[in-house]
C-alpha positions as CSV (number, residue, x, y, z in Angstrom):
1,M,40.8,50.5,-51.4
2,F,40.2,51.2,-47.7
3,W,40.9,47.6,-46.7
4,E,44.1,47.4,-48.6
5,K,45.5,50.5,-46.8
6,M,44.8,49.0,-43.4
7,G,47.4,47.0,-41.6
8,V,46.9,43.4,-40.6
9,D,46.6,44.3,-36.9
10,K,43.7,46.7,-37.7
11,K,42.0,44.2,-40.0
12,I,42.1,41.5,-37.4
13,F,41.1,43.9,-34.6
14,G,38.1,45.1,-36.8
15,G,37.0,41.5,-37.4
16,F,37.1,40.7,-33.6
17,A,35.3,43.9,-32.8
18,I,32.4,43.1,-35.1
19,A,32.2,39.6,-33.7
20,L,32.2,41.0,-30.2
21,I,29.4,43.5,-31.0
22,L,27.2,40.7,-32.4
23,T,28.0,38.5,-29.4
24,T,27.1,41.3,-27.0
25,I,23.8,41.8,-28.8
26,I,23.0,38.1,-28.5
27,G,24.1,38.0,-24.8
28,G,22.0,41.1,-23.9
29,V,18.9,39.8,-25.5
30,S,19.4,36.4,-23.8
31,I,19.9,38.0,-20.4
32,W,16.8,40.1,-20.8
33,Q,14.7,37.2,-21.7
34,L,16.2,35.0,-19.0
35,G,15.3,37.8,-16.6
36,N,11.6,37.4,-17.6
37,I,11.8,33.7,-17.2
38,G,13.5,34.2,-13.8
39,K,10.6,36.4,-12.7
40,I,8.1,33.7,-13.6
41,V,10.1,31.0,-11.9
42,H,10.5,33.3,-8.8
43,Q,6.7,33.8,-8.7
44,L,6.2,30.0,-8.9
45,A,8.8,29.3,-6.2
46,T,7.8,32.0,-3.8
47,L,4.1,32.4,-4.3
48,E,2.3,29.8,-6.5
49,I,3.9,26.7,-5.1
50,P,3.9,27.8,-1.4
51,E,0.2,28.8,-1.9
52,T,-0.7,25.3,-3.3
53,S,1.5,23.6,-0.6
54,A,-0.3,25.6,2.2
55,I,-3.7,24.7,0.8
56,V,-2.8,21.0,0.5
57,E,-1.3,21.1,4.0
58,T,-4.6,22.6,5.3
59,E,-6.6,19.8,3.7
60,R,-4.3,17.2,5.1
61,L,-4.5,18.6,8.6
62,M,-8.2,18.9,8.4
63,W,-8.5,15.2,7.5
64,K,-6.3,14.3,10.4
65,T,-8.3,16.5,12.8
66,H,-11.6,15.1,11.6
67,V,-10.5,11.5,11.8
68,L,-9.2,12.1,15.3
69,S,-12.6,13.7,16.4
70,H,-14.3,10.5,15.2
71,E,-11.9,8.4,17.2
72,F,-13.1,10.2,20.4
73,K,-16.1,7.9,20.4
74,Y,-13.8,5.0,21.4
75,E,-10.8,6.6,23.0
76,L,-10.4,10.0,24.6
77,N,-7.7,11.2,27.0
78,E,-5.6,14.3,27.6
79,Q,-3.0,13.3,25.1
80,S,-5.6,12.9,22.3
81,K,-7.3,16.2,23.3
82,T,-3.9,17.9,23.2
83,E,-3.2,16.4,19.8
84,W,-6.6,17.6,18.5
85,A,-5.8,21.1,19.7
86,E,-2.4,21.1,18.0
87,Y,-4.0,20.1,14.7
88,R,-6.6,22.8,15.1
89,D,-4.0,25.5,15.7
90,A,-1.9,24.2,12.8
91,I,-4.9,24.5,10.5
92,R,-5.4,28.1,11.6
93,K,-1.8,28.9,11.0
94,S,-1.9,27.3,7.6
95,L,-5.0,29.4,6.7
96,D,-3.2,32.6,7.9
97,K,-0.2,31.6,5.8
98,I,-2.3,31.4,2.7
99,I,-3.8,34.9,3.0
100,P,-0.6,37.1,2.3
101,I,0.4,34.8,-0.6
102,T,-3.1,35.0,-2.1
103,T,-3.2,38.8,-1.6
104,A,0.2,39.2,-3.4
105,L,-1.0,37.0,-6.3
106,K,-4.4,38.9,-6.4
107,H,-6.4,35.6,-6.3
108,E,-9.7,37.1,-5.1
109,D,-11.6,33.8,-5.4
110,I,-9.1,31.9,-3.3
111,L,-8.9,34.8,-0.8
112,K,-12.7,34.8,-0.4
113,A,-12.7,31.0,0.0
114,V,-10.0,31.2,2.7
115,G,-12.1,33.8,4.6
116,V,-15.1,31.4,4.5
117,A,-12.8,28.5,5.6
118,K,-11.6,30.6,8.6
119,Q,-15.3,31.2,9.6
120,N,-16.0,27.5,9.2
121,M,-12.9,26.7,11.2
122,N,-14.0,28.9,14.1
123,E,-17.4,27.2,14.1
124,Y,-15.6,23.8,13.9
125,T,-13.4,24.8,16.8
126,K,-16.4,25.9,18.9
127,I,-18.3,22.6,18.2
128,G,-15.2,20.5,18.7
129,E,-14.4,22.0,22.1
130,E,-18.0,21.4,23.2
131,Y,-17.8,17.9,21.9
132,V,-14.5,17.2,23.6
133,S,-15.9,18.7,26.9
134,L,-19.0,16.4,26.7
135,A,-16.8,13.4,25.8
136,L,-14.5,14.0,28.8
137,E,-17.6,14.5,31.0
138,N,-19.0,11.2,29.8
139,K,-15.7,9.5,30.6
140,E,-16.0,10.8,34.2
141,I,-19.7,9.7,34.3
142,E,-18.7,6.2,33.1
143,K,-16.2,6.0,35.9
144,Q,-18.9,7.0,38.5
145,M,-21.4,4.6,36.9
146,E,-18.8,1.8,37.2
147,A,-18.1,2.7,40.9
148,N,-21.9,2.7,41.8
149,G,-22.5,-0.5,39.8
150,T,-19.7,-2.2,41.7
151,V,-21.3,-1.2,45.0
152,I,-24.7,-2.5,43.9
153,E,-23.2,-5.7,42.7
154,K,-21.3,-6.2,45.9
155,Q,-24.5,-5.6,48.1
156,W,-26.4,-8.2,46.1
157,T,-23.6,-10.7,46.3
158,D,-23.2,-10.2,50.0
159,Y,-26.9,-10.5,50.5
160,I,-27.1,-13.8,48.5
161,N,-24.1,-15.3,50.3
162,G,-25.6,-14.4,53.7
163,Q,-28.9,-16.0,52.8
164,N,-27.1,-19.1,51.6
165,K,-25.3,-19.4,54.9
166,K,-28.5,-18.9,56.9
167,I,-30.2,-21.6,54.8
168,Q,-27.4,-24.0,55.7
169,R,-27.8,-23.2,59.4
170,S,-31.6,-23.6,59.2
171,V,-31.1,-27.0,57.5
172,E,-28.8,-28.1,60.3
173,Y,-31.6,-27.2,62.8
174,W,-34.3,-28.6,60.6
175,D,-36.1,-25.3,60.5
176,I,-38.1,-25.9,57.3
177,E,-40.2,-22.8,57.5
178,D,-37.2,-20.5,57.8
179,V,-35.6,-22.3,54.8
180,G,-38.8,-21.7,52.7
181,K,-38.7,-17.9,53.5
182,R,-35.1,-17.6,52.7
183,I,-35.5,-19.4,49.4
184,I,-38.2,-16.8,48.5
185,K,-35.7,-14.0,49.4
186,L,-33.0,-15.7,47.3
187,R,-35.4,-15.8,44.3
188,F,-36.1,-12.1,44.6
189,A,-32.5,-11.3,45.1
190,N,-31.4,-13.4,42.1
191,N,-34.1,-11.7,40.0
192,A,-32.8,-8.3,41.1
193,N,-29.3,-9.3,40.4
194,G,-30.4,-10.5,37.0
195,L,-32.0,-7.1,36.3
196,Y,-28.7,-5.5,37.3
197,N,-26.8,-7.6,34.8
198,K,-29.4,-6.7,32.2
199,I,-28.8,-3.0,33.0
200,R,-25.1,-3.5,32.3
201,R,-25.8,-5.3,29.1
202,H,-28.1,-2.5,27.9
203,E,-25.3,0.0,28.9
204,Y,-22.6,-1.7,26.8
205,Q,-25.0,-2.2,23.8
206,Y,-25.9,1.5,23.9
207,M,-22.2,2.4,24.1
208,M,-21.6,0.3,21.0
209,H,-24.7,1.1,18.9
210,Q,-26.4,4.1,20.6
211,R,-29.9,2.7,19.8
212,S,-33.0,4.2,21.4
213,E,-34.3,0.8,22.5
214,D,-31.2,0.2,24.5
215,A,-31.6,3.6,26.2
216,A,-35.2,2.8,27.0
217,G,-34.2,-0.6,28.3
218,L,-31.7,1.0,30.6
219,T,-34.3,3.3,32.2
220,D,-37.0,0.6,32.5
221,T,-34.7,-2.1,33.8
222,S,-33.2,0.3,36.4
223,A,-36.7,1.1,37.7
224,K,-37.6,-2.6,37.9
225,M,-34.4,-3.3,39.8
226,V,-35.3,-0.6,42.4
227,Q,-38.8,-2.1,42.9
228,M,-37.4,-5.6,43.2
229,A,-34.9,-4.3,45.8
230,D,-37.7,-2.8,47.9
231,K,-39.7,-6.0,47.7
232,T,-36.6,-8.1,48.6
233,F,-35.3,-6.1,51.5
234,T,-38.8,-5.5,53.1
235,L,-38.9,-9.3,53.8
236,S,-35.8,-9.1,55.9
237,K,-35.4,-7.9,59.5
238,D,-31.7,-8.4,59.6
239,P,-30.0,-4.9,60.2
240,D,-27.2,-5.8,57.8
241,D,-29.7,-6.7,55.1
242,L,-31.6,-3.5,55.7
243,K,-28.4,-1.5,55.4
244,R,-27.7,-3.3,52.1
245,G,-31.2,-2.4,50.9
246,V,-30.6,1.3,51.7
247,L,-27.2,1.2,49.8
248,V,-28.8,-0.6,46.8
249,R,-31.6,2.0,46.5
250,K,-29.2,4.9,47.0
251,H,-26.6,3.8,44.4
252,S,-29.3,2.6,42.0
253,E,-30.9,6.1,42.0
254,I,-27.4,7.6,41.5
255,Y,-26.6,5.1,38.8
256,L,-30.0,5.9,37.1
257,N,-29.4,9.6,37.2
258,L,-25.9,9.3,35.9
259,M,-27.2,7.0,33.1
260,K,-29.8,9.6,32.0
261,K,-27.2,12.3,31.9
262,W,-24.7,10.1,30.1
263,I,-27.4,9.2,27.5
264,K,-28.3,12.9,27.1
265,N,-24.6,13.8,26.5
266,K,-24.2,10.9,24.0
267,K,-27.2,12.2,22.0
268,K,-25.8,15.7,22.0
269,Q,-22.4,14.3,21.0
270,T,-24.0,12.6,18.0
271,D,-25.6,15.9,16.9
272,L,-22.3,17.7,17.4
273,V,-20.4,15.0,15.3
274,E,-22.8,15.7,12.4
275,H,-22.1,19.5,12.7
276,L,-18.4,18.7,12.9
277,H,-18.6,16.6,9.8
278,T,-20.4,19.4,7.9
279,Q,-17.9,22.1,8.9
280,A,-14.9,19.8,8.3
281,M,-16.1,18.7,4.8
282,S,-16.8,22.3,3.9
283,I,-13.2,23.2,4.7
284,I,-11.9,20.1,3.0
285,N,-14.0,20.8,-0.1
286,M,-12.7,24.4,-0.1
287,A,-9.1,23.2,0.0
288,S,-9.7,20.7,-2.7
289,E,-11.4,23.2,-5.0
290,T,-8.7,25.8,-4.2
291,T,-6.0,23.3,-5.0
292,T,-7.6,22.6,-8.4
293,Q,-7.7,26.3,-9.1
294,A,-4.1,26.7,-8.0
295,E,-3.1,23.8,-10.3
296,K,-4.9,25.5,-13.2
297,T,-3.0,28.7,-12.5
298,A,0.3,26.9,-12.3
299,R,-0.5,25.1,-15.6
300,S,-1.3,28.4,-17.3
301,I,2.0,29.9,-16.0
302,S,3.8,26.8,-17.3
303,I,2.2,27.2,-20.8
304,K,3.1,30.9,-20.7
305,T,6.7,30.0,-19.8
306,K,7.0,27.4,-22.5
307,K,5.7,30.0,-25.1
308,L,8.2,32.5,-23.9
309,V,11.1,30.0,-24.1
310,S,9.9,29.1,-27.6
311,D,9.9,32.8,-28.7
312,I,13.4,33.3,-27.1
313,R,14.7,30.2,-28.9
314,R,13.2,31.4,-32.3
315,F,14.6,34.9,-31.8
316,L,18.0,33.7,-30.8
317,A,18.1,31.3,-33.8
318,M,17.3,34.1,-36.2
319,L,19.8,36.4,-34.5
320,L,22.4,33.7,-34.5
321,I,21.9,33.0,-38.2
322,T,22.2,36.7,-39.0
323,T,25.4,36.8,-36.9
324,I,26.9,33.8,-38.6
325,I,26.2,35.2,-42.1
326,S,27.6,38.6,-41.2
327,G,30.6,37.1,-39.6
328,C,31.2,34.9,-42.6
329,L,31.1,37.9,-45.0
330,F,33.4,40.0,-42.8
331,A,35.8,37.0,-42.4
332,F,35.8,36.5,-46.2
333,F,36.7,40.1,-47.0
334,I,39.3,40.4,-44.2
335,T,40.9,37.0,-45.1
336,R,40.9,37.9,-48.8
337,S,42.6,41.2,-48.1
338,I,45.3,39.4,-46.1
339,T,45.8,36.2,-48.1
340,I,46.4,37.7,-51.5
341,P,49.6,39.6,-50.7
342,V,50.7,36.8,-48.3
343,N,50.2,34.2,-51.1
344,R,52.6,36.2,-53.3
345,V,55.2,36.1,-50.6
346,I,54.6,32.4,-50.0
347,K,55.0,31.6,-53.7
348,S,58.4,33.3,-53.7
349,L,59.3,31.5,-50.5
350,S,58.2,28.2,-51.8
351,D,60.8,28.4,-54.6
352,G,63.6,28.7,-52.1
353,G,61.9,26.1,-49.9
354,E,62.4,23.5,-52.6
355,Q,66.1,23.6,-52.1
356,V,65.7,23.9,-48.3
357,S,63.4,20.8,-48.5
358,S,66.0,18.9,-50.5
359,A,68.7,19.6,-48.0
360,S,66.5,18.9,-45.0
361,S,65.4,15.6,-46.6
362,Q,69.0,14.4,-46.5
363,V,69.2,15.3,-42.8
364,S,65.9,13.7,-42.2
365,S,66.8,10.6,-44.0
366,A,70.1,10.1,-42.2
367,S,68.5,10.9,-38.9
368,R,65.5,8.7,-39.5
369,S,67.7,5.8,-40.6
370,L,69.9,6.1,-37.6
371,A,66.9,6.5,-35.3
372,E,65.3,3.4,-36.7
373,R,68.4,1.3,-36.4
374,T,69.1,2.5,-32.9
375,S,65.4,2.2,-31.8
376,E,65.2,-1.4,-33.1
377,Q,68.4,-2.4,-31.4
378,A,67.4,-0.7,-28.2
379,A,64.0,-2.3,-28.3
380,S,65.5,-5.7,-29.0
381,I,68.0,-5.4,-26.1
382,E,65.2,-4.1,-23.8
383,E,63.0,-7.1,-24.6
384,A,65.9,-9.5,-24.3
385,S,66.9,-8.0,-21.0
386,S,63.3,-8.1,-19.7
387,S,62.8,-11.6,-20.8
388,L,66.0,-12.8,-19.2
389,T,65.1,-11.1,-16.0
390,E,61.7,-12.8,-15.9
391,I,63.3,-16.1,-16.8
392,S,65.9,-15.7,-14.1
393,V,63.2,-14.9,-11.5
394,M,61.0,-17.8,-12.7
395,T,64.0,-20.2,-12.6
396,R,64.8,-19.1,-9.0
397,Q,61.1,-19.6,-8.1
398,N,61.1,-23.1,-9.7
399,A,64.2,-24.0,-7.7
400,N,62.6,-22.8,-4.5
401,H,59.3,-24.6,-5.3
402,A,61.2,-27.8,-6.1
403,E,63.0,-27.6,-2.7
404,Q,59.7,-27.0,-1.0
405,A,58.1,-29.9,-2.9
406,N,61.0,-32.1,-1.9
407,T,60.4,-31.3,1.8
408,I,56.6,-31.9,1.4
409,V,57.3,-35.3,-0.3
410,K,59.6,-36.3,2.6
411,T,56.8,-35.5,5.0
412,S,54.3,-37.4,2.9
413,V,56.5,-40.5,2.8
414,Q,56.7,-40.4,6.6
415,N,52.9,-40.0,6.9
416,I,52.3,-42.9,4.5
417,E,54.7,-45.2,6.5
418,Q,52.7,-44.3,9.6
419,A,49.4,-44.9,7.8
420,K,50.7,-48.4,6.7
421,A,51.5,-49.2,10.3
422,F,48.1,-48.1,11.4
423,M,46.4,-50.1,8.7
424,T,48.3,-53.2,9.8
425,Q,47.1,-52.7,13.3
426,L,43.5,-52.1,12.0
427,V,43.6,-55.4,10.0
428,Q,44.8,-57.3,13.2
429,S,42.0,-55.7,15.3
430,M,39.3,-56.6,12.7
431,E,40.5,-60.2,12.7
432,N,40.2,-60.3,16.5
433,I,36.7,-58.8,16.3
434,F,35.9,-61.5,13.7
435,E,37.0,-64.3,16.0
436,S,35.1,-62.8,18.9
437,G,32.0,-62.6,16.7
438,K,32.3,-66.3,15.9
439,K,32.6,-67.2,19.6
440,T,29.5,-65.0,20.4
441,F,27.6,-66.7,17.6
442,K,28.3,-70.1,19.2
443,I,27.1,-68.9,22.6
444,I,23.9,-67.6,21.1
445,K,23.4,-70.9,19.4
446,T,23.8,-72.7,22.8
447,I,21.2,-70.3,24.3
448,N,18.8,-71.1,21.5
449,E,19.2,-74.8,22.2
450,I,18.6,-74.2,25.9
451,A,15.4,-72.3,25.1
452,F,14.2,-75.1,22.8
453,R,14.8,-77.7,25.6
454,T,13.1,-75.4,28.1
455,N,10.1,-75.1,25.7
456,L,9.9,-79.0,25.6
457,L,10.1,-79.2,29.4
458,S,7.3,-76.6,29.8
459,L,5.2,-78.5,27.3
460,N,5.7,-81.8,29.2
461,A,4.9,-80.0,32.5
462,A,1.7,-78.6,31.0
463,I,0.7,-82.1,29.9
464,E,1.3,-83.5,33.4
465,A,-0.6,-80.6,34.9
466,A,-3.5,-81.3,32.6
467,K,-3.5,-84.9,33.8
468,A,-3.6,-83.7,37.4
469,S,-6.9,-81.8,36.6
470,D,-7.7,-79.0,39.1
471,S,-4.9,-79.7,41.5
472,G,-2.4,-79.1,38.7
473,A,-4.0,-75.9,37.4
474,G,-1.5,-73.6,39.1
475,F,1.4,-75.6,37.9
476,A,0.0,-75.5,34.3
477,V,-0.1,-71.6,34.5
478,V,3.6,-71.6,35.6
479,A,4.5,-74.1,32.9
480,Q,2.8,-71.8,30.3
481,E,4.7,-68.7,31.5
482,I,8.0,-70.7,31.4
483,R,7.1,-71.7,27.8
484,N,6.3,-68.1,26.9
485,L,9.7,-67.0,28.3
486,S,11.5,-69.8,26.5
487,L,9.8,-68.7,23.2
488,Q,10.8,-65.1,23.8
489,T,14.3,-66.2,24.7
490,A,14.5,-68.2,21.5
491,E,13.3,-65.3,19.4
492,A,15.7,-62.9,21.1
493,A,18.6,-65.3,20.6
494,E,17.6,-65.8,17.0
495,D,17.5,-62.0,16.4
496,T,20.8,-61.6,18.2
497,A,22.3,-64.4,16.1
498,N,21.1,-62.7,12.9
499,L,22.6,-59.4,14.0
500,I,25.9,-61.0,14.9
501,K,25.9,-62.9,11.6
502,G,25.3,-59.7,9.7
503,T,28.0,-58.0,11.7
504,I,30.5,-60.8,11.0
505,N,29.7,-60.5,7.3
506,K,30.2,-56.7,7.4
507,L,33.5,-57.2,9.3
508,H,34.6,-59.7,6.6
509,D,33.8,-57.2,3.9
510,G,35.6,-54.4,5.8
511,S,38.6,-56.7,6.2
512,R,38.8,-57.1,2.4
513,L,38.5,-53.3,2.0
514,V,41.2,-52.7,4.6
515,N,43.5,-55.1,2.8
516,K,42.9,-53.3,-0.5
517,T,43.6,-50.0,1.2
518,H,46.8,-51.4,2.6
519,E,47.9,-52.4,-0.9
520,A,47.0,-48.9,-2.2
521,F,49.1,-47.3,0.6
522,N,52.1,-49.5,-0.5
523,Q,51.6,-48.2,-4.1
524,M,51.4,-44.6,-2.9
525,A,54.7,-45.1,-1.0
526,E,56.4,-46.3,-4.1
527,G,55.0,-43.4,-6.2
528,T,56.0,-40.9,-3.6
529,A,59.6,-42.2,-3.6
530,R,59.7,-41.8,-7.4
531,L,58.2,-38.3,-7.1
532,R,60.9,-37.3,-4.6
533,E,63.6,-38.4,-7.1
534,L,61.9,-36.3,-9.9
535,V,61.6,-33.2,-7.7
536,H,65.3,-33.5,-6.9
537,E,66.2,-33.7,-10.6
538,I,64.0,-30.6,-11.3
539,S,65.9,-28.6,-8.6
540,E,69.2,-29.5,-10.2
541,A,67.9,-28.5,-13.7
542,S,66.7,-25.1,-12.3
543,N,70.2,-24.4,-11.0
544,D,71.7,-25.3,-14.4
545,Q,69.2,-22.9,-16.1
546,D,70.3,-20.1,-13.8
547,L,74.0,-20.6,-14.9
548,A,72.9,-20.5,-18.6
549,I,71.0,-17.3,-18.1
550,G,74.2,-15.6,-16.7
551,Q,76.0,-16.5,-20.0
552,V,73.2,-15.0,-22.0
553,N,73.5,-11.7,-20.0
554,R,77.1,-11.5,-21.0
555,A,76.1,-11.9,-24.7
556,V,73.7,-9.0,-24.3
557,S,76.6,-6.8,-23.1
558,E,78.4,-7.5,-26.4
559,I,75.4,-6.4,-28.3
560,N,75.5,-3.2,-26.3
561,K,79.0,-2.4,-27.7
562,V,77.6,-2.6,-31.2
563,V,75.0,0.0,-30.3
564,Q,77.7,2.3,-29.2
565,Q,79.4,2.0,-32.6
566,N,76.2,2.9,-34.4
567,A,76.1,6.2,-32.3
568,S,79.0,7.6,-34.3
569,G,76.8,7.6,-37.5
570,S,74.6,10.4,-36.0
571,E,77.3,13.0,-36.8
572,E,76.7,12.6,-40.5
573,S,73.3,14.3,-40.3
574,A,74.9,17.6,-39.2
575,S,76.6,18.2,-42.6
576,A,73.3,18.5,-44.5
577,S,72.3,21.6,-42.5
578,E,75.0,23.7,-44.4
579,E,72.7,23.9,-47.4
580,L,69.9,25.2,-45.2
581,N,72.1,28.2,-44.3
582,V,72.8,29.1,-48.0
583,Q,69.1,29.2,-48.7
584,A,68.4,31.3,-45.7
585,D,70.3,34.3,-47.3
586,Q,68.1,34.1,-50.3
587,M,64.9,34.3,-48.2
588,K,65.9,37.6,-46.5
589,T,64.4,39.8,-49.3
590,F,61.1,37.9,-49.1
591,V,61.0,38.3,-45.4
592,K,61.3,42.1,-45.9
593,E,58.2,42.1,-48.1
594,L,56.3,40.0,-45.5
595,A,57.4,42.5,-42.7
596,A,56.1,45.4,-44.8
597,L,52.7,43.6,-45.2
598,V,52.4,43.1,-41.5
599,S,53.2,46.7,-40.7
600,G,50.6,48.0,-43.3
601,G,53.2,49.7,-45.6
602,R,53.8,52.5,-43.1
603,E,57.1,51.2,-41.7
604,G,58.4,49.8,-45.0
605,A,62.1,50.6,-45.7
606,G,62.7,52.1,-42.3
607,N,62.2,48.9,-40.4
608,G,63.4,46.6,-43.2
609,K,66.9,46.0,-41.7
610,E,65.4,45.4,-38.3
611,S,63.1,42.8,-39.8
612,I,66.0,41.1,-41.7
613,S,68.0,41.1,-38.4
614,R,65.1,39.5,-36.5
615,S,64.6,37.1,-39.4
616,Q,68.3,36.1,-39.3
617,K,68.0,35.4,-35.6
618,R,64.9,33.3,-36.1
619,N,66.6,31.4,-39.0
620,K,69.3,29.9,-36.7
621,V,69.2,26.2,-36.9
622,D,69.1,24.8,-33.4
623,F,70.2,21.1,-33.4
624,K,68.9,20.0,-30.0
625,T,70.6,17.3,-28.2
626,Y,69.3,14.0,-29.4
627,A,69.9,11.5,-26.7
628,M,68.8,8.0,-26.3
629,T,69.8,6.2,-23.2
630,F,69.6,2.4,-22.9
631,K,70.5,0.8,-19.7
632,G,70.5,-3.0,-19.7
633,K,69.1,-4.5,-16.5
634,N,71.8,-7.1,-16.5
635,S,74.8,-5.4,-18.1
636,G,74.6,-2.1,-16.3
637,R,75.9,-0.1,-19.4
638,S,74.3,2.8,-21.2
639,V,74.5,4.3,-24.8
640,V,74.2,8.1,-25.4
641,L,73.8,9.7,-28.8
642,E,74.5,13.5,-28.9
643,G,74.3,16.1,-31.6
644,H,75.7,19.6,-31.7
645,H,74.2,23.0,-31.1
646,L,75.1,24.8,-34.4
647,S,74.4,28.3,-35.7
648,S,73.7,28.9,-39.5
649,L,75.9,32.0,-39.5
650,S,78.8,31.0,-37.3
651,Q,79.6,27.5,-38.4
652,N,79.3,27.5,-42.2
653,N,82.9,26.4,-42.8
654,F,82.5,23.5,-40.5
655,F,79.4,22.3,-42.3
656,K,80.9,22.8,-45.8
657,S,84.0,20.8,-45.1
658,D,82.1,18.1,-43.2
659,Y,79.3,17.9,-45.8
660,K,81.8,17.5,-48.7
661,K,83.5,14.7,-47.0
């Protein structure tokens, strides 16, 4: 058949070519489908996601701008105005960024919504700028109102203070009529000042709540204050008071006009805020609806991508199954066309392999036995050497530690002797304190007796003073005080006696504890002396162990000599290889048939000799150098086992003679 006439190289090449073609088909389809997925992902990454991000960013900026515009009611300066303008420009840029993306995606609804949002943003900007302008103008008006209010308040304060001084001067001169006139002026001035304070209160309330009644109260109260000022200052002929009246009327009119303008601007600001809210919410709602629509689009693309991936997975699975089945069939036929003739050759080779196996088993058995013995001996020597090294190190460490412990024990003995001396001094000191306490207790007892006698004397003195009636009253008081002092002295002496008594008892207890501690230190001194003797004995024992380990190391060197003698047994394994060379000649003819199979029957007899020659070269038995080196850590010797590099053709006689022996 066609397959039987083909060489092995062509059969193998054909099988790989078929597998490569099927793999190329699978890879091409996969790359094509991955390209489709890449386009979808690219659309998501460069268009869909940036569009949604820009819309969400627009909504976020619009919320920030809108919140900031509401905060203008309470705080507005150049910084907040600049920040509001930056947010406004950022919204415009964000809307401009959406347009090219939406145009590329052909989202007509979103494009139309963005156009409406831009118109709303222009209207929002126009209203916002007008609102900010009015807010800044009102800030300036508030400053002017504050300045005029300060002038008005100062004039009323100066007028009231001046009238109070004039009233004091009239009282000094007993000018009752002038005092009455000035009291009337003060009443008018206080009423006017109260109206001014009411104006300021209406002003702050309108700033906080913007109620119409507060605005009406501002206007009415300002008019009443001007009337009261006219009534007040017409009663005075003082040039300074007349000047104050002119200033009050002038600044009151300015304050009233500023207030009317401020209220007008505030009302307009309120209307503008409503328009701002309407425009801002329209933009925010547009952004929210557009975001929802963009999310739906992204979701549909995601579903489409999942379906495409599922189709690709199904297609690749079918193609892979087809490829596996086809590959298995091709592999079966190719393998069958190769294995049938090869099996015939292998059957013939296996017959000769029986004898080769028998001979090689002898070599293997001898080598394995020798290797096992040598390995066990080497392992034992290695373990013994390692253990001896560790024991030697540990023994040396024990000796060093024993020496250090001996030094520490000496120091401890000296410290304990010092402590014993200190304890003796402490016992003597406590006995001295105990004696001093007894003497102090006697003194306190004497003070107590003196206090008792003083108490009796004061009692007798009190009795005598009572007998003396009124003339002895002072002496009775002195006697009573002396009695009180004697009682206090007696109480203090008794408390002190109790404290000293307790202290003496504690000292007595402490003395007993110190005596016990002294006895314990004596016992410690005896134990430490015994410990010092034991440590010295341990040090001597460690030195003896070191000498014993040296003797064991010498014994290990003797074992090493035995291992060298075992090395000579390795040469016996070489004799078994001679039989392998005899069987190699019988296998040459089978190798020729195998070479013809590999070449496909075209080179046959022509290349038979070359195949046999190559086979002979490959059939050389190469006994590599088997070496095992053991070097004892203590003995310093080594054992080396070496084989021979032998050729199956050149050293037959050597193997024959050696094997027969």
